[in-house]
C-alpha positions in Angstrom: 62.0 4.1 122.4 64.7 6.6 122.0 66.5 7.4 118.8 69.8 7.1 120.4 70.5 10.8 120.3 71.2 12.0 123.7 71.4 15.6 124.2 73.3 16.7 127.2 72.4 19.9 128.9 76.0 20.6 129.9 77.6 20.9 126.4 74.7 22.9 125.3 75.1 25.3 128.2 78.9 25.6 127.3 78.0 26.4 123.7 75.5 28.9 124.9 78.1 30.5 127.0 80.6 30.7 124.1 77.9 32.1 121.8 76.9 34.6 124.5 80.5 35.6 124.9 81.0 36.0 121.1 77.8 38.1 120.9 79.1 40.3 123.7 82.5 40.5 121.9 80.7 41.4 118.7 78.7 44.1 120.5 81.9 45.3 122.1 83.7 45.2 118.8 80.9 47.1 117.1 81.0 49.8 119.9 84.8 49.9 119.5 84.4 50.4 115.8 82.0 53.3 116.4 84.6 54.8 118.8 87.4 54.3 116.3 85.3 55.8 113.6 84.5 58.8 115.7 88.2 59.1 116.6 89.2 59.0 113.0 86.6 61.7 112.2 88.0 63.7 115.1 91.5 63.3 113.8 90.4 64.4 110.3 88.6 67.4 111.9 91.6 68.2 114.0 93.9 68.0 111.0 91.6 70.4 109.1 91.5 72.6 112.2 95.3 72.6 112.3 95.5 73.7 108.7 93.0 76.5 109.4 95.0 77.5 112.5 98.3 77.3 110.5 96.7 79.6 107.7 95.5 82.0 110.4 98.9 82.1 112.0 100.4 82.8 108.5 97.8 85.5 108.0 98.6 87.0 111.4 102.3 87.1 110.6 101.5 88.6 107.1 99.2 91.2 108.7 101.9 92.0 111.3 104.5 92.5 108.6 101.9 94.6 106.6 101.3 96.7 109.7 105.0 97.3 110.0 105.2 98.3 106.3 102.1 100.6 106.7 103.6 102.1 109.9 106.9 102.8 108.0 105.0 104.3 105.1 103.0 106.5 107.5 106.3 107.6 109.1 107.7 108.2 105.6 104.6 110.3 104.7 104.9 112.3 107.8 108.7 112.8 107.1 107.9 113.7 103.5 105.2 116.2 104.7 107.7 117.8 107.1 110.4 117.8 104.3 107.8 119.5 102.0 107.3 122.2 104.6 111.0 122.7 105.0 111.4 122.8 101.2 108.5 125.2 100.9 110.1 127.5 103.6 113.5 127.2 101.8 111.8 128.2 98.5 110.2 131.1 100.2 113.5 132.1 101.7 115.2 131.8 98.3 112.5 134.0 96.8 112.9 136.5 99.7 116.7 136.3 99.3 116.4 136.9 95.5 114.2 139.9 96.1 116.6 141.2 98.8 119.5 140.7 96.3 117.6 142.9 93.8 117.1 145.5 96.4 120.7 145.4 97.4 121.7 145.5 93.7 119.6 148.6 93.2 121.0 150.2 96.3 124.5 149.5 95.0 123.6 151.1 91.7 122.1 154.0 93.6 125.3 154.4 95.7 127.5 154.3 92.5 125.2 156.8 90.9 125.3 159.0 94.0 129.1 158.7 94.1 129.3 159.8 90.5 126.9 162.6 91.2 129.0 163.6 94.1 132.1 163.8 91.8 130.1 165.9 89.3 128.9 168.2 92.2 132.4 168.5 93.5 133.8 169.4 90.1 131.0 171.9 89.7 131.8 173.5 93.1 135.4 173.7 92.1 134.5 175.3 88.8 132.2 177.7 90.6 134.9 178.6 93.1 137.4 179.0 90.3 135.0 181.1 88.3 134.2 183.3 91.3 137.8 184.1 92.2 138.8 187.6 91.3 141.3 187.9 88.5 144.6 189.4 89.6 146.2 192.2 87.5 149.6 191.7 85.9 150.8 194.9 87.2 150.8 193.7 90.8 
């Protein structure tokens, strides 16, 4: 005798199919979750990489500006060095000029002294000539 419970193979096989599909969907969803999780990790990594790249770009710009400043400073140092040479030469020229001025001043003093000596000599010659002239008698 039967219990009255009739199990049909057809509904069972449909249920099996649904369960099988759900299992496949769960597996697919699980794999999708892994992919999404990896993509999220990749997005975070990319975001961090972007920050690093951004900092590196800022560092490159800063370095480039620093290079320009250093280049200008080097040019300024070279210019200053050349200016120093010019100033040094000018100082040497001023010292030389000063020494030349002293020499010229001494020569002028010597010329004045010589001129005064010339006058004295000229007077002395006139005195000698006057002294050496014979005296004329009054009877002439």
